[in-house]
C-alpha beads as a LAMMPS data file, in Angstrom:
LAMMPS data file: protein, C-alpha beads

119 atoms
118 bonds

1 atom types
1 bond types

-500.0 500.0 xlo xhi
-500.0 500.0 ylo yhi
-500.0 500.0 zlo zhi

Masses

1 110.0

Atoms # bond

1 1 1 -346.862 156.152 -464.760
2 1 1 -346.703 153.134 -466.987
3 1 1 -350.164 151.574 -467.597
4 1 1 -348.758 148.075 -467.035
5 1 1 -347.326 148.841 -463.571
6 1 1 -350.541 150.339 -462.150
7 1 1 -352.415 146.990 -461.732
8 1 1 -349.320 145.393 -460.185
9 1 1 -348.893 148.305 -457.812
10 1 1 -352.586 148.227 -456.914
11 1 1 -352.571 144.481 -456.173
12 1 1 -349.358 144.803 -454.182
13 1 1 -350.883 147.625 -452.113
14 1 1 -353.985 145.602 -451.296
15 1 1 -351.909 142.580 -450.329
16 1 1 -349.749 144.746 -448.063
17 1 1 -352.854 146.105 -446.311
18 1 1 -354.204 142.605 -445.600
19 1 1 -350.830 141.249 -444.503
20 1 1 -350.140 144.210 -442.202
21 1 1 -353.577 144.034 -440.563
22 1 1 -353.096 140.341 -439.792
23 1 1 -349.607 140.817 -438.406
24 1 1 -350.565 143.785 -436.164
25 1 1 -353.809 142.356 -434.792
26 1 1 -353.804 140.953 -431.286
27 1 1 -356.163 138.558 -429.640
28 1 1 -356.894 138.121 -425.954
29 1 1 -359.255 136.300 -423.651
30 1 1 -360.786 137.975 -420.621
31 1 1 -362.279 135.991 -417.778
32 1 1 -364.392 137.757 -415.157
33 1 1 -365.039 135.982 -411.885
34 1 1 -368.159 137.525 -410.401
35 1 1 -370.110 136.590 -407.317
36 1 1 -373.577 135.363 -408.285
37 1 1 -375.180 137.558 -405.608
38 1 1 -373.847 140.729 -407.236
39 1 1 -376.578 140.715 -409.874
40 1 1 -379.249 140.328 -407.193
41 1 1 -377.731 143.174 -405.194
42 1 1 -377.720 145.513 -408.203
43 1 1 -381.355 144.690 -408.980
44 1 1 -382.342 145.365 -405.353
45 1 1 -380.543 148.719 -405.434
46 1 1 -382.392 149.705 -408.625
47 1 1 -385.743 148.852 -407.042
48 1 1 -384.959 150.837 -403.889
49 1 1 -383.903 153.870 -405.909
50 1 1 -387.088 153.744 -407.978
51 1 1 -389.232 154.019 -404.864
52 1 1 -386.873 156.599 -403.291
53 1 1 -386.525 154.230 -400.328
54 1 1 -382.750 154.212 -400.697
55 1 1 -382.510 157.979 -400.980
56 1 1 -382.574 160.343 -398.004
57 1 1 -384.791 162.832 -399.785
58 1 1 -384.007 166.320 -401.005
59 1 1 -381.341 168.673 -399.699
60 1 1 -380.303 172.228 -400.488
61 1 1 -376.674 172.826 -401.397
62 1 1 -375.385 175.904 -399.576
63 1 1 -371.685 175.828 -400.380
64 1 1 -369.163 174.041 -402.578
65 1 1 -365.438 174.567 -401.929
66 1 1 -362.786 174.698 -399.195
67 1 1 -363.158 173.273 -395.677
68 1 1 -362.662 176.569 -393.797
69 1 1 -365.388 178.330 -395.740
70 1 1 -367.614 175.248 -395.471
71 1 1 -367.352 175.386 -391.665
72 1 1 -368.125 179.125 -391.720
73 1 1 -371.160 178.482 -393.905
74 1 1 -372.509 175.823 -391.536
75 1 1 -372.071 178.103 -388.503
76 1 1 -373.761 181.019 -390.273
77 1 1 -376.592 178.792 -391.484
78 1 1 -377.227 177.213 -388.073
79 1 1 -377.311 180.673 -386.525
80 1 1 -380.139 181.696 -388.861
81 1 1 -381.957 178.399 -389.490
82 1 1 -381.575 175.995 -386.598
83 1 1 -384.737 174.081 -387.470
84 1 1 -383.230 172.476 -390.612
85 1 1 -380.154 170.251 -390.208
86 1 1 -376.970 171.117 -392.109
87 1 1 -373.931 168.951 -392.715
88 1 1 -370.653 168.888 -394.609
89 1 1 -369.931 166.171 -397.155
90 1 1 -366.477 165.582 -398.583
91 1 1 -366.226 164.698 -402.257
92 1 1 -362.629 164.666 -403.428
93 1 1 -361.192 167.365 -403.501
94 1 1 -364.008 169.652 -402.325
95 1 1 -366.490 170.068 -399.491
96 1 1 -370.254 170.410 -399.934
97 1 1 -372.528 171.963 -397.346
98 1 1 -376.074 170.664 -397.626
99 1 1 -379.083 171.640 -395.553
100 1 1 -382.337 169.893 -394.829
101 1 1 -383.714 166.453 -395.392
102 1 1 -386.929 167.083 -397.249
103 1 1 -389.259 164.301 -398.297
104 1 1 -390.819 166.256 -401.160
105 1 1 -389.433 168.536 -403.813
106 1 1 -392.102 171.147 -403.082
107 1 1 -391.019 171.397 -399.445
108 1 1 -387.375 171.759 -400.499
109 1 1 -388.206 174.524 -402.988
110 1 1 -390.247 176.449 -400.405
111 1 1 -387.366 176.273 -397.943
112 1 1 -384.883 177.287 -400.645
113 1 1 -386.921 180.411 -401.387
114 1 1 -386.998 181.238 -397.669
115 1 1 -383.242 180.692 -397.281
116 1 1 -382.401 182.754 -400.386
117 1 1 -384.081 185.834 -398.872
118 1 1 -381.576 186.181 -396.068
119 1 1 -378.733 183.761 -396.640

Bonds

1 1 1 2
2 1 2 3
3 1 3 4
4 1 4 5
5 1 5 6
6 1 6 7
7 1 7 8
8 1 8 9
9 1 9 10
10 1 10 11
11 1 11 12
12 1 12 13
13 1 13 14
14 1 14 15
15 1 15 16
16 1 16 17
17 1 17 18
18 1 18 19
19 1 19 20
20 1 20 21
21 1 21 22
22 1 22 23
23 1 23 24
24 1 24 25
25 1 25 26
26 1 26 27
27 1 27 28
28 1 28 29
29 1 29 30
30 1 30 31
31 1 31 32
32 1 32 33
33 1 33 34
34 1 34 35
35 1 35 36
36 1 36 37
37 1 37 38
38 1 38 39
39 1 39 40
40 1 40 41
41 1 41 42
42 1 42 43
43 1 43 44
44 1 44 45
45 1 45 46
46 1 46 47
47 1 47 48
48 1 48 49
49 1 49 50
50 1 50 51
51 1 51 52
52 1 52 53
53 1 53 54
54 1 54 55
55 1 55 56
56 1 56 57
57 1 57 58
58 1 58 59
59 1 59 60
60 1 60 61
61 1 61 62
62 1 62 63
63 1 63 64
64 1 64 65
65 1 65 66
66 1 66 67
67 1 67 68
68 1 68 69
69 1 69 70
70 1 70 71
71 1 71 72
72 1 72 73
73 1 73 74
74 1 74 75
75 1 75 76
76 1 76 77
77 1 77 78
78 1 78 79
79 1 79 80
80 1 80 81
81 1 81 82
82 1 82 83
83 1 83 84
84 1 84 85
85 1 85 86
86 1 86 87
87 1 87 88
88 1 88 89
89 1 89 90
90 1 90 91
91 1 91 92
92 1 92 93
93 1 93 94
94 1 94 95
95 1 95 96
96 1 96 97
97 1 97 98
98 1 98 99
99 1 99 100
100 1 100 101
101 1 101 102
102 1 102 103
103 1 103 104
104 1 104 105
105 1 105 106
106 1 106 107
107 1 107 108
108 1 108 109
109 1 109 110
110 1 110 111
111 1 111 112
112 1 112 113
113 1 113 114
114 1 114 115
115 1 115 116
116 1 116 117
117 1 117 118
118 1 118 119
């Protein structure tokens, strides 16, 4: 390479980089219209979750899968443990079977140990 062409080539390369970045760049403006009460609602939700007032407590997950097997699991569970409620929740695309509504973690763990012995 000729020593005289290197500086010209270098300067031309730098100019091409700056010109191409300016020609490719896009600019846009985004406007969000938000209800003023939304911020208050989010803050209230955070406060309720901190005090566990918004939460139903602790549950034990018994099954995770298809609807037929979820129904079988609920029937089997209610046959053995009728004193703790069980329900099916649908979360796309699967079904969850949860049992109990415990106010403390310790109570949920004790029940889990009891259920694991025979379920």
